[in-house]
C-alpha positions as CSV (number, residue, x, y, z in Angstrom):
1,X,-52.6,3.5,34.0
2,X,-52.7,4.0,30.4
3,X,-55.7,2.9,28.6
4,X,-55.7,0.6,25.4
5,X,-56.7,3.6,23.7
6,X,-54.0,5.8,25.1
7,X,-51.3,3.0,24.7
8,X,-52.4,2.7,21.0
9,X,-51.8,6.6,20.7
10,X,-48.3,6.5,22.1
11,X,-47.5,3.5,19.7
12,X,-48.8,5.5,16.8
13,X,-46.8,8.6,17.9
14,X,-43.6,6.3,18.3
15,X,-44.2,5.0,14.7
16,X,-45.0,8.5,13.4
17,X,-41.7,9.9,14.8
18,X,-39.6,6.9,13.3
19,X,-41.4,7.4,9.8
20,X,-40.6,11.1,9.9
21,X,-37.1,10.6,10.8
22,X,-36.5,8.0,8.0
23,X,-38.5,10.1,5.6
24,X,-37.6,13.9,6.2
25,X,-39.0,14.9,3.0
26,X,-42.5,14.6,4.3
27,X,-41.9,17.9,6.4
28,X,-39.1,19.5,4.1
29,X,-40.0,19.3,0.4
30,X,-36.8,20.6,-0.5
31,X,-34.9,17.7,1.4
32,X,-31.9,16.0,-0.3
33,X,-29.4,13.4,1.4
34,X,-26.4,15.7,0.9
35,X,-23.7,13.3,1.5
36,X,-25.0,10.7,-0.9
37,X,-25.5,13.5,-3.4
38,X,-21.9,14.5,-3.1
39,X,-20.7,11.1,-3.4
40,X,-20.0,10.1,-7.1
41,X,-22.4,7.7,-8.6
42,X,-21.3,4.0,-9.2
43,X,-22.3,2.3,-12.4
44,X,-24.6,0.2,-10.6
45,X,-26.7,3.5,-9.8
46,X,-27.6,3.7,-13.6
47,X,-28.4,0.1,-13.8
48,X,-30.9,0.6,-10.9
49,X,-32.3,3.7,-12.4
50,X,-33.2,1.6,-15.5
51,X,-34.8,-1.0,-13.4
52,X,-36.9,1.6,-11.4
53,X,-39.1,2.0,-14.7
54,X,-39.7,-1.7,-14.7
55,X,-42.6,-3.6,-12.9
56,X,-40.2,-5.9,-10.9
57,X,-39.5,-5.9,-7.3
58,X,-35.6,-4.9,-6.8
59,X,-33.3,-6.6,-4.2
60,X,-30.0,-5.1,-3.8
61,X,-27.7,-7.7,-2.6
62,X,-23.9,-8.0,-1.8
63,X,-21.3,-7.7,0.9
64,X,-21.6,-5.7,4.0
65,X,-20.6,-1.9,3.5
66,X,-20.6,-1.9,-0.3
67,X,-23.0,1.0,-0.4
68,X,-26.4,-0.4,-0.7
69,X,-28.1,2.0,1.6
70,X,-26.2,4.7,-0.2
71,X,-27.6,3.5,-3.5
72,X,-31.1,3.8,-2.0
73,X,-30.5,7.2,-0.9
74,X,-29.2,8.4,-4.2
75,X,-32.3,6.8,-5.9
76,X,-34.6,8.5,-3.5
77,X,-32.9,11.8,-4.4
78,X,-33.4,11.0,-8.0
79,X,-37.1,10.4,-7.5
80,X,-37.7,13.4,-5.3
81,X,-37.0,15.5,-8.5
82,X,-40.1,14.5,-10.1
83,X,-42.5,12.9,-7.7
84,X,-44.6,14.1,-4.6
85,X,-42.8,13.4,-1.5
86,X,-45.8,11.3,-0.3
87,X,-45.1,8.9,-3.1
88,X,-42.0,7.8,-1.6
89,X,-41.2,5.7,1.7
90,X,-38.2,4.4,3.3
91,X,-37.6,2.3,6.2
92,X,-34.7,0.6,7.9
93,X,-35.6,-2.3,10.1
94,X,-33.6,-3.8,13.0
95,X,-34.0,-6.8,15.3
96,X,-36.2,-5.0,17.6
97,X,-38.2,-2.9,14.9
98,X,-39.2,-5.5,12.3
99,X,-43.0,-5.0,11.9
100,X,-43.1,-4.7,8.1
101,X,-47.1,-4.6,7.7
102,X,-47.4,-2.0,10.7
103,X,-45.2,0.4,8.6
104,X,-46.9,-0.2,5.3
105,X,-50.3,0.0,6.7
106,X,-49.5,3.5,8.5
107,X,-47.9,4.8,5.2
108,X,-50.9,3.8,2.9
109,X,-53.5,5.0,5.2
110,X,-51.9,8.4,6.7
111,X,-49.4,9.5,4.1
112,X,-50.0,8.0,0.6
113,X,-53.7,8.5,0.9
114,X,-54.1,7.1,-2.9
115,X,-56.0,4.4,-4.4
116,X,-53.7,1.5,-3.3
117,X,-55.2,-0.7,-6.2
118,X,-54.3,1.5,-9.0
119,X,-51.8,4.3,-8.1
120,X,-48.1,3.9,-7.7
121,X,-45.4,4.8,-5.2
122,X,-41.8,3.8,-4.3
123,X,-41.3,1.8,-1.2
124,X,-37.3,1.5,-0.1
125,X,-37.0,-1.4,2.5
126,X,-33.3,-1.6,4.1
127,X,-32.1,-4.6,6.4
128,X,-35.2,-6.7,5.4
129,X,-33.6,-9.8,6.7
130,X,-35.1,-9.0,10.1
131,X,-38.6,-9.1,8.9
132,X,-40.2,-12.6,9.1
133,X,-42.2,-13.6,5.9
134,X,-41.5,-10.4,4.0
135,X,-41.8,-12.1,0.8
136,X,-45.5,-13.2,1.5
137,X,-46.1,-9.4,2.5
138,X,-44.5,-7.9,-0.5
139,X,-46.3,-10.5,-2.7
140,X,-49.7,-9.6,-1.4
141,X,-49.2,-5.8,-2.4
142,X,-47.3,-6.7,-5.7
143,X,-50.5,-9.0,-6.7
144,X,-52.7,-6.1,-5.8
145,X,-51.1,-3.5,-7.7
146,X,-47.7,-3.8,-9.5
147,X,-47.3,-0.1,-9.5
148,X,-46.3,-0.3,-6.0
149,X,-42.6,-0.3,-6.6
150,X,-40.5,-2.1,-3.8
151,X,-36.8,-1.6,-3.6
152,X,-35.4,-4.0,-0.7
153,X,-32.0,-4.6,0.8
154,X,-30.5,-7.0,3.3
155,X,-27.0,-8.1,4.5
156,X,-27.2,-11.8,3.4
157,X,-28.3,-13.5,0.4
158,X,-29.7,-16.4,2.1
159,X,-32.1,-14.4,4.3
160,X,-32.9,-12.0,1.7
161,X,-34.1,-15.0,-0.7
162,X,-35.5,-17.6,1.6
163,X,-38.7,-19.0,0.1
164,X,-38.4,-16.5,-2.7
165,X,-38.6,-18.9,-5.5
166,X,-42.0,-20.1,-4.2
167,X,-43.5,-16.7,-3.5
168,X,-41.8,-14.2,-5.7
169,X,-41.1,-16.1,-8.8
170,X,-41.1,-14.0,-11.6
171,X,-41.6,-10.8,-9.6
172,X,-38.1,-9.9,-8.4
173,X,-34.7,-9.3,-9.7
174,X,-31.1,-9.1,-8.0
175,X,-29.0,-6.1,-8.7
176,X,-25.7,-7.2,-7.1
177,X,-23.6,-4.4,-5.4
178,X,-20.0,-5.5,-5.5
179,X,-16.9,-3.9,-3.8
180,X,-15.3,-1.1,-6.1
181,X,-13.3,-2.4,-9.0
182,X,-9.9,-0.7,-9.6
183,X,-11.2,1.5,-12.5
184,X,-14.0,2.7,-10.6
185,X,-11.8,3.5,-7.7
186,X,-9.5,5.5,-9.9
187,X,-12.6,7.3,-11.6
188,X,-13.8,8.4,-8.2
189,X,-10.8,10.7,-7.8
190,X,-9.5,11.3,-11.6
191,X,-10.8,14.1,-13.8
192,X,-10.6,11.6,-16.7
193,X,-13.1,8.9,-16.7
194,X,-11.4,5.5,-17.8
195,X,-13.5,2.9,-19.6
196,X,-14.1,-0.6,-18.0
197,X,-11.8,-2.4,-20.4
198,X,-12.3,-6.0,-18.9
199,X,-16.0,-5.7,-20.2
200,X,-16.3,-8.8,-22.5
201,X,-17.6,-6.4,-25.5
202,X,-14.2,-4.4,-25.1
203,X,-11.8,-7.2,-24.3
204,X,-13.1,-9.3,-27.4
205,X,-13.4,-6.1,-29.7
206,X,-10.8,-5.7,-32.5
207,X,-10.2,-2.4,-31.1
208,X,-9.0,-3.7,-27.7
209,X,-5.4,-3.3,-28.2
210,X,-5.9,0.3,-29.4
211,X,-8.1,1.1,-26.5
212,X,-5.3,-0.2,-24.1
213,X,-3.0,2.1,-25.7
214,X,-5.1,5.1,-25.7
215,X,-5.7,4.6,-21.9
216,X,-2.1,4.0,-20.9
217,X,-2.1,7.0,-18.8
218,X,-4.0,4.9,-16.2
219,X,-0.4,3.8,-15.3
220,X,0.3,7.0,-13.6
221,X,-2.1,5.8,-10.7
222,X,0.0,2.7,-10.3
223,X,1.8,3.9,-7.2
224,X,-1.7,3.7,-5.4
225,X,-2.4,0.0,-6.6
226,X,-1.1,-1.5,-3.4
227,X,-3.4,1.0,-1.3
228,X,-6.5,-0.1,-3.3
229,X,-5.9,-4.1,-2.9
230,X,-5.3,-3.3,0.9
231,X,-7.9,-0.8,1.6
232,X,-9.6,0.7,-1.4
233,X,-12.5,-1.6,-2.3
234,X,-15.2,-0.3,0.1
235,X,-16.6,3.2,-0.3
236,X,-15.5,4.2,3.2
237,X,-12.0,4.5,1.9
238,X,-13.0,8.3,0.7
239,X,-14.1,9.1,4.2
240,X,-11.1,8.0,6.2
241,X,-7.4,9.0,5.3
242,X,-5.7,7.1,8.1
243,X,-4.7,3.7,7.2
244,X,-4.7,2.4,10.9
245,X,-8.4,3.6,11.1
246,X,-9.3,1.9,8.0
247,X,-7.9,-1.3,9.2
248,X,-9.9,-0.8,12.3
249,X,-13.1,-0.4,10.2
250,X,-12.6,-3.7,8.3
251,X,-11.8,-5.6,11.2
252,X,-14.7,-4.4,13.3
253,X,-17.5,-3.2,11.2
254,X,-17.1,-5.9,8.3
255,X,-15.3,-8.9,9.5
256,X,-16.6,-8.9,13.1
257,X,-20.2,-8.2,12.0
258,X,-19.9,-10.8,9.6
259,X,-18.6,-13.7,11.8
260,X,-20.0,-12.6,15.1
261,X,-23.3,-11.5,14.0
262,X,-24.4,-12.5,10.4
263,X,-22.9,-16.0,11.1
264,X,-25.9,-16.4,13.5
265,X,-28.4,-16.3,10.9
266,X,-27.1,-19.5,9.2
267,X,-27.0,-23.4,10.3
268,X,-23.3,-23.2,11.5
269,X,-22.5,-25.4,14.5
270,X,-18.8,-24.8,14.6
271,X,-18.1,-21.0,14.3
272,X,-14.4,-21.3,15.0
273,X,-13.9,-23.9,12.1
274,X,-16.1,-21.6,10.0
275,X,-13.9,-18.6,10.4
276,X,-10.5,-20.9,10.0
277,X,-12.2,-22.1,6.5
278,X,-12.4,-18.7,5.4
279,X,-9.0,-17.7,6.6
280,X,-7.4,-20.7,4.5
281,X,-9.7,-19.9,1.5
282,X,-8.1,-16.3,1.8
283,X,-4.6,-17.5,2.1
284,X,-5.1,-20.1,-0.9
285,X,-7.1,-17.7,-3.0
286,X,-6.2,-18.5,-6.6
287,X,-5.3,-22.1,-6.1
288,X,-7.0,-25.5,-6.8
289,X,-9.0,-26.5,-3.8
290,X,-8.3,-29.8,-2.1
291,X,-11.3,-30.5,0.3
292,X,-9.2,-33.6,1.9
293,X,-6.3,-31.3,2.6
294,X,-8.5,-28.7,4.1
295,X,-10.5,-31.3,6.1
296,X,-7.3,-32.3,7.9
297,X,-5.9,-29.0,8.3
298,X,-9.2,-27.9,10.4
299,X,-10.3,-31.3,11.6
300,X,-14.0,-31.2,10.1
301,X,-15.4,-33.6,7.4
302,X,-15.5,-32.7,3.8
303,X,-19.5,-32.6,3.7
304,X,-19.2,-29.7,6.4
305,X,-16.5,-28.0,4.4
306,X,-18.8,-28.0,1.3
307,X,-21.7,-26.8,3.2
308,X,-19.6,-24.0,4.9
309,X,-18.5,-23.0,1.4
310,X,-21.8,-22.8,0.1
311,X,-22.7,-20.5,2.8
312,X,-19.5,-18.2,2.1
313,X,-20.7,-18.2,-1.4
314,X,-24.3,-16.9,-0.3
315,X,-22.5,-14.4,1.9
316,X,-20.7,-13.1,-1.2
317,X,-17.4,-13.8,0.5
318,X,-16.4,-16.3,-2.0
319,X,-16.5,-17.7,-5.4
320,X,-15.4,-21.1,-7.1
321,X,-14.2,-21.2,-10.7
322,X,-14.5,-24.6,-12.8
323,X,-12.1,-25.9,-15.1
324,X,-12.7,-25.5,-18.8
325,X,-13.7,-28.6,-20.7
326,X,-15.8,-29.4,-23.6
327,X,-17.1,-32.6,-21.6
328,X,-19.5,-31.0,-19.1
329,X,-19.5,-34.2,-17.0
330,X,-15.6,-33.9,-16.4
331,X,-16.0,-30.1,-15.9
332,X,-18.5,-30.6,-13.0
333,X,-16.4,-33.2,-11.4
334,X,-13.0,-31.7,-11.6
335,X,-11.1,-29.7,-8.8
336,X,-12.3,-26.1,-8.5
337,X,-10.0,-23.0,-8.1
338,X,-10.8,-20.9,-4.9
339,X,-11.1,-16.9,-5.1
340,X,-11.9,-14.6,-2.4
341,X,-14.2,-11.8,-3.0
342,X,-12.4,-9.1,-1.5
343,X,-8.7,-8.3,-1.3
344,X,-9.2,-5.8,1.5
345,X,-10.7,-8.5,3.8
346,X,-8.4,-11.1,2.5
347,X,-5.5,-8.7,4.0
348,X,-7.6,-8.0,7.1
349,X,-8.4,-11.7,7.9
350,X,-4.7,-12.8,7.5
351,X,-3.3,-9.7,9.3
352,X,-1.0,-8.9,6.4
353,X,1.1,-5.8,7.1
354,X,0.3,-3.3,4.6
355,X,4.1,-2.4,3.8
356,X,4.8,-6.0,3.1
357,X,1.5,-7.1,1.2
358,X,3.7,-7.3,-2.0
359,X,6.2,-9.8,-0.3
360,X,3.5,-12.2,0.8
361,X,0.9,-14.0,-1.3
362,X,1.4,-11.4,-3.9
363,X,1.0,-13.8,-7.0
364,X,-2.2,-15.0,-5.3
365,X,-3.3,-11.4,-4.8
366,X,-2.8,-10.1,-8.4
367,X,-4.4,-13.2,-9.6
368,X,-7.4,-12.9,-7.4
369,X,-7.4,-9.2,-8.4
370,X,-7.9,-10.1,-12.2
371,X,-10.5,-12.8,-11.4
372,X,-12.7,-10.1,-9.2
373,X,-12.1,-7.4,-11.8
374,X,-13.5,-9.6,-14.6
375,X,-16.4,-10.6,-12.6
376,X,-17.3,-6.9,-11.3
377,X,-17.0,-5.4,-14.9
378,X,-19.4,-8.1,-16.4
379,X,-22.0,-8.7,-13.7
380,X,-24.6,-7.0,-15.8
381,X,-23.5,-8.5,-18.9
382,X,-24.7,-11.8,-20.5
383,X,-23.4,-14.5,-22.9
384,X,-20.0,-14.9,-21.1
385,X,-18.3,-17.3,-18.5
386,X,-15.2,-17.7,-16.8
387,X,-12.9,-20.9,-16.2
388,X,-9.5,-22.0,-15.6
389,X,-7.5,-24.5,-17.7
390,X,-5.4,-27.4,-16.5
391,X,-4.1,-30.3,-18.5
392,X,-2.4,-32.4,-15.9
393,X,-1.3,-35.1,-18.3
394,X,0.5,-32.7,-20.6
395,X,1.3,-30.2,-17.8
396,X,-0.3,-27.3,-19.6
397,X,-2.4,-24.5,-18.0
398,X,-3.9,-21.0,-18.4
399,X,-5.0,-19.0,-15.3
400,X,-8.2,-18.1,-16.9
401,X,-10.3,-19.0,-19.9
402,X,-12.9,-16.2,-21.0
403,X,-15.9,-17.5,-22.8
404,X,-18.0,-14.8,-24.8
405,X,-20.5,-16.1,-27.3
406,X,-18.7,-18.6,-29.3
407,X,-15.2,-17.2,-28.7
408,X,-12.7,-18.3,-26.2
409,X,-9.8,-16.0,-24.6
410,X,-7.1,-17.5,-22.5
411,X,-5.6,-15.2,-20.0
412,X,-2.5,-15.9,-18.2
413,X,-1.4,-13.6,-15.1
414,X,2.2,-13.0,-13.9
415,X,3.7,-10.6,-11.4
416,X,7.1,-10.2,-12.9
417,X,7.9,-6.8,-14.5
418,X,9.8,-8.8,-17.4
419,X,8.2,-11.0,-19.8
420,X,9.7,-14.3,-20.4
421,X,9.1,-16.9,-23.4
422,X,8.0,-19.5,-21.1
423,X,5.0,-17.3,-20.0
424,X,3.5,-18.1,-23.5
425,X,3.6,-21.7,-23.5
426,X,0.2,-22.4,-21.9
427,X,-1.7,-19.7,-23.9
428,X,-0.2,-20.9,-27.1
429,X,-0.9,-24.6,-26.4
430,X,-4.7,-23.6,-25.7
431,X,-5.0,-21.3,-28.8
432,X,-4.0,-24.2,-30.9
433,X,-6.1,-26.9,-29.4
434,X,-9.2,-24.9,-29.5
435,X,-8.7,-23.0,-32.9
436,X,-8.4,-19.6,-31.3
437,X,-6.3,-16.7,-32.4
438,X,-5.8,-14.4,-29.5
439,X,-4.7,-14.5,-25.8
440,X,-3.6,-12.0,-23.1
441,X,-0.7,-12.0,-20.6
442,X,-1.3,-9.7,-17.8
443,X,2.1,-8.9,-16.2
444,X,3.8,-6.4,-13.8
445,X,5.6,-4.2,-16.3
446,X,4.4,-1.0,-17.9
447,X,5.1,-1.7,-21.8
448,X,2.0,-2.6,-23.9
449,X,2.8,-4.7,-26.5
450,X,1.6,-7.4,-29.4
451,X,3.6,-10.9,-29.6
452,X,3.1,-12.6,-32.8
453,X,3.2,-16.3,-33.2
454,X,2.5,-17.5,-36.7
455,X,-1.0,-16.5,-36.7
456,X,-1.5,-16.4,-33.1
457,X,-1.4,-13.3,-31.2
458,X,-0.8,-12.8,-27.5
459,X,-1.5,-9.2,-25.9
460,X,0.9,-8.2,-23.2
461,X,-0.8,-5.8,-20.9
462,X,0.3,-4.4,-17.4
463,X,-2.3,-5.8,-14.8
464,X,-2.3,-2.3,-13.4
465,X,-4.3,-1.1,-16.4
466,X,-7.3,-3.0,-15.5
């Protein structure tokens, strides 16, 4: 029989082994996460780098498999250059291993060994959704000493932030990790680094047309566009060159994990209807959503659909777009347009064949692509918003209206490789009505040009450039 003292020793020994497994730099002072160091740093890494110097708790949020853990390890590599190994702690929790206080107590007492009320260190906590009341635990340490820097991550927004408003208000900031943008994906393999042209400060600049012209060689990657929208949004793409294996990865490692496991963390009483709703939203991405039609199709009521849609938004799988109006009341009451957050998951959930992707839903796919690119390029920007425009009485519409400071930019998306005059009607109507002077037509061709209409200008830009 093992005594209580002996049992405690075994528990401490097991804990010590786990801590050293997750923190090998305690034993090897020259340690580096080699794979993560070789992997090109995303733009979000440099955002995180800036926030590491601030006093706030950082939470990394986003879809599964977008690289949150990789970002943590890259940050640890960065910090190990200047800090003592004992000033950095990392732990990955699981359903069976979820005692946060036990790990922190051991770290502070046996590894950090400094003044917990004064000295600083960096604590990285991954898969934190498994830890009950983690917010209260972090609040206790933060309020004791704000030099204790916490960087936390979890797979679902709801569980990462439940009760956060009450317990961590003013102490925590989100950094969202989205799937790769098309420009980012190209920059991972190109010797030239292309700018993010859809950033609001770029797209509204007077030099935007010149910048487009200057970077038109990005069109040389156009033959890879279908591969990107089918398989390229997740970093794992660069580790696997077999499309069948990539398809299996998206089916099993992302979709099945979300809809067989993560779904259990939410109040969902009909899992089959929930997944059916997700598939409908994928199929109809880029269209105005009619809740009554969806309710009839999957035989659940509109209130449940609204609740399920809210959950899909919290899981970073889905976004809604409001109709532009100067009347806020009308804007809030109007139909929303529906956009899915990942084209790779759209293809996987609908079992679209790679070779026929451009024959089915292609208009929806390209419009969703533009929506996601605008959102991804501007997540860390401010003073902007995105809408669509639809005047049903006059039958005038524009796919997107980008609002930036006091300016509006109507954007139309077409997949045809030729430009027809009727493509300009909605943009020109909007420019006249709201006294703006410039719009953009994204289309499927390769020529970059500017069309003049009296004092109005419409830039015609290949969507393959963004």
